[in-house]
MARNURO-973931 format. One record per residue (C-alpha): x, y, z. Coordinates in nm, 4 decimals. Example, Ala and Ser with C-alpha at 12.3 -4.5 7.8 and 13.67 -1.06 7.14 Angstrom:
2
PT        px        py        pz
PT    1.2300   -0.4500    0.7800
PT    1.3670   -0.1060    0.7140
//
This chain:
296
PT        px        py        pz
PT   -5.7028   -9.6370  -17.4957
PT   -5.9575   -9.9163  -17.4683
PT   -5.8385  -10.2390  -17.3142
PT   -5.8205  -10.5209  -17.5652
PT   -6.0224  -10.8318  -17.4814
PT   -5.8281  -11.1513  -17.4294
PT   -5.8469  -11.4032  -17.7121
PT   -5.7249  -11.6873  -17.4892
PT   -5.9548  -11.9905  -17.5048
PT   -5.9524  -12.3421  -17.3612
PT   -6.1880  -12.4867  -17.6226
PT   -5.9103  -12.6798  -17.8020
PT   -5.9019  -12.9291  -17.5126
PT   -6.2616  -13.0244  -17.5971
PT   -6.1891  -13.0463  -17.9664
PT   -5.8874  -13.2655  -17.9010
PT   -6.0709  -13.5176  -17.6797
PT   -6.4249  -13.5414  -17.8111
PT   -6.6995  -13.7227  -17.6265
PT   -6.7186  -14.0952  -17.7013
PT   -6.9015  -14.3780  -17.5278
PT   -6.6184  -14.4368  -17.2806
PT   -6.4853  -14.0970  -17.1722
PT   -6.7881  -13.9043  -17.0526
PT   -6.6388  -13.8112  -16.7135
PT   -6.3197  -13.6716  -16.8672
PT   -6.5141  -13.4812  -17.1320
PT   -6.7571  -13.3434  -16.8737
PT   -6.4693  -13.2255  -16.6540
PT   -6.3046  -13.0489  -16.9505
PT   -6.6373  -12.8922  -17.0485
PT   -6.6785  -12.7450  -16.7000
PT   -6.3249  -12.6055  -16.7125
PT   -6.3899  -12.4359  -17.0456
PT   -6.7250  -12.2902  -16.9372
PT   -6.5768  -12.1686  -16.6095
PT   -6.3140  -11.9784  -16.8031
PT   -6.5846  -11.8301  -17.0270
PT   -6.8187  -11.7452  -16.7322
PT   -7.0954  -11.9666  -16.8757
PT   -7.0934  -12.2625  -16.6414
PT   -7.4316  -12.1601  -16.4986
PT   -7.6146  -12.2802  -16.8122
PT   -7.5345  -12.6418  -16.7135
PT   -7.6602  -12.5992  -16.3562
PT   -8.0050  -12.4480  -16.4185
PT   -8.2502  -12.4379  -16.7104
PT   -8.3476  -12.1265  -16.9025
PT   -8.6247  -11.9448  -16.7119
PT   -8.9581  -11.8755  -16.8709
PT   -8.9726  -11.5864  -17.1133
PT   -9.0628  -11.2636  -16.9308
PT   -9.4152  -11.1288  -16.9721
PT   -9.4825  -10.8271  -17.1899
PT   -9.4116  -10.5076  -17.0043
PT   -9.1503  -10.6712  -16.7757
PT   -8.8517  -10.4546  -16.6700
PT   -8.5691  -10.4253  -16.9213
PT   -8.3199  -10.5817  -16.6803
PT   -8.5328  -10.8965  -16.6631
PT   -8.5468  -10.9195  -17.0422
PT   -8.1717  -10.8674  -17.0768
PT   -8.0986  -11.1392  -16.8179
PT   -8.3276  -11.3828  -16.9998
PT   -8.1762  -11.3058  -17.3387
PT   -7.8231  -11.3541  -17.2059
PT   -7.9126  -11.6887  -17.0517
PT   -8.0806  -11.8002  -17.3769
PT   -7.7878  -11.6905  -17.5965
PT   -7.5259  -11.8489  -17.3692
PT   -7.7215  -12.1739  -17.3498
PT   -7.7595  -12.1855  -17.7264
PT   -7.3865  -12.1321  -17.7854
PT   -7.2871  -12.3912  -17.5233
PT   -7.5266  -12.6486  -17.6675
PT   -7.3688  -12.6007  -18.0100
PT   -7.0226  -12.6425  -17.8530
PT   -7.1312  -12.9644  -17.6824
PT   -7.2683  -13.1165  -18.0025
PT   -6.9595  -13.0113  -18.1950
PT   -6.7274  -13.1839  -17.9469
PT   -6.8891  -13.5289  -17.9487
PT   -6.8753  -13.8107  -18.2004
PT   -7.1563  -13.8130  -18.4660
PT   -7.3052  -14.1358  -18.3246
PT   -7.4185  -13.9428  -18.0153
PT   -7.5887  -13.6557  -18.2001
PT   -7.9204  -13.8328  -18.2362
PT   -8.1763  -13.6896  -17.9964
PT   -7.9347  -13.4309  -17.8579
PT   -7.8830  -13.1737  -18.1300
PT   -8.2212  -13.0118  -18.0661
PT   -8.1757  -12.9651  -17.6908
PT   -8.0435  -12.6685  -17.4980
PT   -7.7375  -12.7007  -17.2742
PT   -7.9118  -12.7895  -16.9440
PT   -8.1454  -13.0465  -17.1010
PT   -7.8577  -13.1930  -17.3053
PT   -7.6261  -13.2480  -17.0073
PT   -7.9159  -13.4027  -16.8133
PT   -7.9757  -13.6509  -17.0979
PT   -7.6050  -13.7324  -17.1196
PT   -7.5879  -13.8043  -16.7462
PT   -7.8710  -14.0519  -16.7887
PT   -7.6957  -14.2182  -17.0822
PT   -7.3668  -14.2544  -16.8947
PT   -7.5099  -14.3209  -16.5487
PT   -7.2997  -14.6369  -16.5147
PT   -6.9755  -14.4412  -16.5493
PT   -7.1028  -14.1845  -16.3008
PT   -7.1952  -14.4526  -16.0454
PT   -6.8580  -14.6188  -16.0845
PT   -6.6746  -14.2884  -16.0431
PT   -6.8890  -14.2018  -15.7428
PT   -6.7996  -14.5342  -15.5817
PT   -6.4258  -14.4891  -15.6425
PT   -6.4333  -14.1305  -15.5138
PT   -6.6315  -14.2259  -15.2037
PT   -6.3945  -14.5150  -15.1355
PT   -6.0910  -14.2856  -15.1665
PT   -6.2535  -14.0264  -14.9401
PT   -6.3390  -14.2760  -14.6675
PT   -5.9904  -14.4294  -14.6855
PT   -5.8129  -14.1022  -14.6094
PT   -5.6152  -14.1316  -14.2850
PT   -5.3685  -13.8661  -14.1748
PT   -5.0414  -13.9888  -14.0275
PT   -4.8720  -13.8196  -13.7320
PT   -4.6477  -13.5395  -13.8561
PT   -4.8207  -13.5108  -14.1940
PT   -4.9288  -13.1660  -14.3138
PT   -5.2908  -13.1086  -14.2122
PT   -5.3281  -12.8528  -14.4928
PT   -5.2405  -13.1022  -14.7663
PT   -5.4516  -13.3712  -14.6014
PT   -5.7661  -13.1578  -14.5829
PT   -5.7139  -13.0235  -14.9363
PT   -5.7030  -13.3803  -15.0695
PT   -6.0269  -13.4655  -14.8921
PT   -6.1921  -13.1446  -15.0140
PT   -6.1134  -13.2409  -15.3740
PT   -6.3019  -13.5677  -15.3242
PT   -6.5962  -13.3839  -15.1654
PT   -6.6084  -13.1308  -15.4510
PT   -6.5888  -13.4088  -15.7105
PT   -6.8888  -13.5841  -15.5556
PT   -7.0737  -13.2536  -15.5703
PT   -6.9981  -13.2236  -15.9438
PT   -7.1251  -13.5771  -15.9957
PT   -7.4569  -13.4739  -15.8436
PT   -7.4036  -13.6276  -15.4974
PT   -7.3219  -13.3385  -15.2636
PT   -7.2369  -13.4053  -14.8990
PT   -7.3780  -13.1946  -14.6200
PT   -7.1299  -12.9723  -14.4358
PT   -7.1844  -13.1655  -14.1127
PT   -7.1134  -13.5009  -14.2773
PT   -6.8083  -13.3700  -14.4661
PT   -6.6526  -13.2174  -14.1534
PT   -6.7272  -13.5366  -13.9606
PT   -6.5346  -13.7468  -14.2130
PT   -6.2384  -13.5083  -14.1940
PT   -6.2342  -13.5197  -13.8128
PT   -6.2440  -13.9000  -13.8165
PT   -5.9355  -13.9088  -14.0403
PT   -5.7143  -13.7099  -13.7987
PT   -5.4491  -13.8750  -13.5754
PT   -5.4712  -13.9033  -13.1962
PT   -5.2744  -13.5819  -13.1382
PT   -5.5844  -13.3886  -13.2515
PT   -5.8206  -13.5593  -13.0028
PT   -5.8236  -13.2645  -12.7561
PT   -5.9188  -13.0280  -13.0381
PT   -6.1947  -13.2616  -13.1614
PT   -6.3435  -13.2946  -12.8123
PT   -6.3407  -12.9169  -12.7695
PT   -6.4986  -12.8665  -13.1119
PT   -6.7803  -13.1141  -13.0480
PT   -6.8787  -12.9304  -12.7291
PT   -6.9645  -12.6207  -12.9298
PT   -7.3184  -12.5665  -13.0509
PT   -7.2401  -12.4148  -13.3910
PT   -7.1445  -12.6459  -13.6764
PT   -6.8394  -12.5505  -13.8796
PT   -6.8076  -12.5524  -14.2559
PT   -6.5240  -12.7384  -14.4254
PT   -6.3452  -12.4094  -14.4955
PT   -6.3783  -12.2962  -14.1324
PT   -6.2567  -12.6342  -14.0071
PT   -5.9622  -12.6181  -14.2469
PT   -5.8524  -12.2824  -14.1041
PT   -5.8907  -12.4014  -13.7445
PT   -5.6857  -12.7159  -13.8089
PT   -5.4015  -12.5128  -13.9578
PT   -5.3946  -12.2966  -13.6433
PT   -5.3940  -12.6052  -13.4195
PT   -5.1099  -12.7567  -13.6216
PT   -4.9022  -12.4375  -13.5872
PT   -4.9537  -12.4416  -13.2087
PT   -4.8529  -12.8084  -13.1861
PT   -4.5355  -12.7419  -13.3865
PT   -4.4411  -12.4520  -13.1561
PT   -4.4862  -12.6728  -12.8484
PT   -4.2683  -12.9476  -12.9960
PT   -3.9957  -12.6994  -13.0853
PT   -4.0142  -12.5477  -12.7363
PT   -3.9642  -12.8884  -12.5730
PT   -3.6718  -12.9616  -12.8031
PT   -3.5059  -12.6312  -12.7194
PT   -3.5543  -12.7037  -12.3499
PT   -3.3719  -13.0335  -12.3824
PT   -3.0858  -12.8731  -12.5740
PT   -3.0571  -12.5776  -12.3330
PT   -2.7120  -12.5445  -12.1809
PT   -2.5347  -12.7281  -12.4573
PT   -2.4508  -12.4015  -12.6290
PT   -2.4333  -12.3167  -12.9968
PT   -2.1311  -12.4525  -13.1768
PT   -2.0025  -12.2330  -13.4570
PT   -1.7904  -12.3443  -13.7503
PT   -1.4379  -12.4227  -13.6346
PT   -1.5280  -12.4410  -13.2633
PT   -1.4989  -12.7486  -13.0478
PT   -1.7391  -12.8657  -12.7820
PT   -1.6448  -12.7698  -12.4230
PT   -1.5876  -13.1313  -12.3321
PT   -1.3490  -13.1667  -12.6264
PT   -1.1375  -12.8665  -12.5218
PT   -0.8025  -12.9944  -12.3881
PT   -0.7739  -12.6814  -12.1686
PT   -1.1107  -12.7378  -12.0039
PT   -1.0720  -12.8197  -11.6308
PT   -1.3742  -13.0480  -11.6471
PT   -1.1995  -13.2657  -11.9008
PT   -0.9699  -13.5301  -11.7590
PT   -0.6683  -13.6049  -11.9689
PT   -0.6502  -13.9598  -12.0913
PT   -0.3373  -14.1519  -11.9939
PT   -0.0755  -14.1355  -12.2620
PT    0.0930  -14.4455  -12.3906
PT    0.4330  -14.2670  -12.3568
PT    0.4101  -14.2649  -11.9732
PT    0.6472  -14.5282  -11.8251
PT    0.6210  -14.7013  -11.4883
PT    0.9680  -14.7403  -11.3327
PT    0.8430  -15.0043  -11.0870
PT    0.6868  -15.2657  -11.3166
PT    0.8787  -15.1492  -11.6240
PT    0.5570  -15.1192  -11.8321
PT    0.4516  -14.8143  -12.0354
PT    0.0998  -14.6690  -12.0318
PT    0.0736  -14.5633  -11.6643
PT    0.2710  -14.3817  -11.3989
PT    0.4198  -14.5537  -11.0941
PT    0.1710  -14.3813  -10.8602
PT   -0.1081  -14.5610  -11.0451
PT    0.0614  -14.8973  -11.0592
PT   -0.1255  -15.1597  -10.8635
PT    0.1894  -15.3753  -10.8224
PT    0.3702  -15.0805  -10.6645
PT    0.0976  -15.0303  -10.4064
PT    0.0800  -15.4031  -10.3316
PT    0.4543  -15.3995  -10.2662
PT    0.4141  -15.1003  -10.0351
PT    0.1540  -15.2827   -9.8312
PT    0.3805  -15.5870   -9.7958
PT    0.6695  -15.3715   -9.6791
PT    0.4534  -15.2085   -9.4119
PT    0.3502  -15.5502   -9.2857
PT    0.7125  -15.6637   -9.2697
PT    0.8179  -15.3545   -9.0759
PT    0.5358  -15.4035   -8.8289
PT    0.6358  -15.7675   -8.7630
PT    1.0085  -15.6938   -8.7214
PT    0.9416  -15.4090   -8.4821
PT    0.7421  -15.6510   -8.2680
PT    1.0365  -15.8896   -8.2587
PT    1.2675  -15.6090   -8.1420
PT    1.0259  -15.5223   -7.8607
PT    1.0132  -15.8824   -7.7416
PT    1.3942  -15.9160   -7.7434
PT    1.4319  -15.5957   -7.5449
PT    1.1862  -15.7166   -7.2832
PT    1.3718  -16.0476   -7.2400
PT    1.6997  -15.8628   -7.2010
PT    1.5577  -15.6405   -6.9256
PT    1.4150  -15.9368   -6.7353
PT    1.7484  -16.1202   -6.7392
PT    1.9282  -15.8088   -6.6206
PT    1.6917  -15.7708   -6.3248
PT    1.7416  -16.1352   -6.2248
PT    2.1146  -16.0869   -6.2312
PT    2.1108  -15.7865   -5.9973
PT    1.8708  -15.9545   -5.7589
PT    2.0890  -16.2612   -5.7115
PT    2.4053  -16.0698   -5.6612
//
């Protein structure tokens, strides 16, 4: 069974928003989308080649005829999707010549759009922690848009702008890249930056795991080791129900009462002084006894 061709078409978007004197850039973007879907975008990028000479190969004739037919159909589509005031001088042109004339007519809009796109491109700055993939994709859209406007950037200049927009964490990679002899395309640079970002993320996660090592993994319902009342490393906090029998105050035991220990010190001092008195009295008594026996 033969496969049925798709009848899907994007042409209604051109018919809905026809070309006026103020919306050339939007209309041109929609036209490129439609022709890309129909595989006919090439008729806007290059003119129809000269008609082949008699006796030329059949393949050359078929290629020329296809280009001519596609250009003719696209030119009719372009005229049909613009306001009647713009038909004058355009309805007799083929697609490539017609789009060239339109770009000249709306050069002011193109210059303004080019300025805004260039300004947005040069203002791109990637913040630390931002996705390098999304950042580079945004800059690539600006580069591609300038190319569609007829102002393509060289690969070297485009990659240089992207490198300048990266944060300081990418400086080692930039220095290493600049030492190499071969220039990289934007696509190659994009892939390299994604690899560098993945390596940087792994290093950060490794450092974080190193700091958290030894803390253990706490499951649902578990308590931390330091919160376990049975843990020997955990000192029990004094309970308010503990009562000191010396100072008659709750909240601490007598062995931790500072007034109790001060009293103990005083008692030791008193005992030491009284024992000295007893020694002195005993000595006096012995001396008197000796005197008595001597004089007898």
